[in-house]
N, C-alpha and C positions, 0 to 999 in steps of 0.2 A: 288760396294761392299756394300755400305750403304743400297741399296735396298734389297740385299740378306740378310743382317743382320736383317733388319726390318721385314722380313718375318718370322723370327724365333720367337716362342712364348715367349722366354726370354725377348725380347725387345718390345713386344706389349704394346702399350700405350705410347711409347716414340716417340718424333718427330725426324726428321732427324737432326735438329739443336742440340737437346739434345745429341743424339748419337755422333755427330761430336765433341761436346764439351768434351765428355768423352774420345773419342779415341785420341784427341789432347794431353791428359795428360797421356795416357797409352802407354807403349812400347808393340808393337806387332810385330810378325813375319809373313810375307806373303811368302808362298812357293808354287811352282808348282811341280807336280810329274808326272812321266811317268807311262804308263800302267804296272801293275804288281809290282810296287815299294812298298815295305813295309813301312808304315808310323808309325804304332804303333804295338808293340808286346805284346801279352797277358802276364800279370805279370809286365809290366812296371809301374813305379810309376806315378800316375795321378796328376801331378803338374801344369797342364795347362788346360785352357779352350780352347778346340780345335774345330774349326768350319770348316766343308766342305762348301765352298761358291760357288764352281763351279764344275760340273762334277759328277762322281760316285765313290763310294767305294764298296769294298766287305769285309764284316766282316767274321771272322772265329773263331769258338770256338769248342774245342774238350774236351772229357772226360779225366780225369787224366790218364787213361790207354790207351788213343787213340782208344777206342773201336768204336767210331763214331765221325764224325765232321759235323757241320752245317755251311753253308755259306749263307750270306744274302747280297742282293744288296741294296745299300743305295744311294739315290739321294740328291743333294744339294737343298736348304740349310739344314744343319743338324749339330747339336752339338753332339760331340762324348762323350758319357758316362759322362755327367756332374755330375751325382749322384756318380760316383766313386771318385770324389774329396773330398767327405765327408764320415764320419762314421768310423768304426773300420778298414776296409780294403780299403785302398786308392790306389789300383792297378787296371789297366785295366783288364776287364774280357774277352776281345776279342782281336784278332789281326786284323789289318785293312790294306788293300792293295788298291792301285789306280786301278780303272777299267777304262781304257782309261786315257786320261790326266785329271788331276783335280787340284784344287787350295784349299789351306788350310790356315786358319788364326789361329794363336796361340797367346793367351793372358795368361800371368802368373797368377796363382791363387791368388798371393798376390795382384794383381791389382783389382781383384774382391772385395777384402775386403777394399782396400784403396780408390777406386774410384767408382765402381759400387754400393757398399753398400750405398753410399750417396743418391742414387736414389731408393726410397722405392719401386717403381714399379718393378724394376728388382728383388728385394728380394721376393716380392709377387709372381711374375711370376715363379721364380725358385721354391718356396715352393709349389705353385699350381701344377707344373709339376711333382715334386717328389711325391707329395701326389697322383696325378692321376695315376702314375705308380704303386704305392703300392695298390691302390684301384682296378686297372685293374687286377693285379696279384691275389689279393684276390678273385675277381669275377671268374677268370679262374679256380682257385683251387677248389672253392666251387660249380662250375657247375656240374651237374650230368655227370658221365662218360658215354660216348655213348655206346649203346648196340652193334652196328655194329662194325666189325673190321675196316671198312673204317673210321668210325668216330673216333675210338681210334688211328688210325695212324695219322689222322689230328690233334687230340689233342696232341699227342706226339710231333709233329713238332711245334705246336702253343705254347706250354708251354716252349719250348726251344728257341723261336724266340724273338729277341729284339723288332722287329716291327711286328704287326699283319697284315701287308699288304706286297705286293711285292713278288719278286722272292726269292725262297729258294732252296738250293742244299744240300741234306743230303747224306753224304758218310757213308754207313753202309752196313754190310753184312746181307743177308736175315736171317741168323741164329741169329744174334745179335738183329735184330728188333723183331724177334719172341720171343727171350728170354726177351727183355724189356717189351713186351706186354703179356707175359705168354700165347702165342699162338703157334700153330704148324707152321712149315715153309710152309707147303702146303696151309694152310688157309691164311697166310700173302701173299703168292704169288698170290692166287686167288683174294684177295681184291685189291692188287696193280694193277694187270692186268685189273680188272674191272674199276678202276679209270682211268687207262691209256686209255681204250676204250672210256670213257666219256670225254676225253680231259682235265682231271684235273691235270694230272702229266705225266712225261715222265720217262721211265725206261732205264737204261743201267747198265753195270756190276758194282755192289757195289754202285750204285748212283741212287738217286731219285731226279728228278728235278721238282719243283713246280713252274710254271710260275706266279701264282697269289695265295697267301695264302688265301686272302679274298674270292676268288671264291671257293677254296677247302672247306673252313669252311662253307660257305653258302650252299654248296651242301651236305655235309655229317655230319656237326655238327653246325647247325644254332643256332643263339641266341634264 
């Protein structure tokens, strides 16, 4: 467990001994979950520092009207929405499900203040990561919008993804995607089929599966 935690950027710079000393004073909950089990529901209050320490999760987020949904596959080690613990809205923005068997470590937010805050390296790491997320979002928004429909589809998925790597599954009707991109349905269909022929995504009814978002972006919307 310690090895998994030390791989997280929040604990970089800490020794195993320092982390052990902190966890000896902190109450935490260790839990195992079976495939498909819901761990967090979108809208739940984010009162804990939740860490996936083994296995995989699938995150889900949908529009308020359920017009479309995006699923992402997440691998351990991974801290689940630490930024949602702070700010005006302290609710989870996604739902999370076990993908296969996985293990979760939960630490109360109050212990972050009482124990982890004594170690300045943790606060610096957390601040750096939140700042990095803000800077990455700013960079994404201010990049030129791609001219090609393929690039605009990739941008649509990228801007809604928590991670800019890995597997994404977008549940959306062709008409809705066309509406979101101000394009015709036939043009969207042609672009998606072109990307499928290139091996960048897989199509099925109302579903677009992207095996690797980084590969898709590199192919149609490079940095």
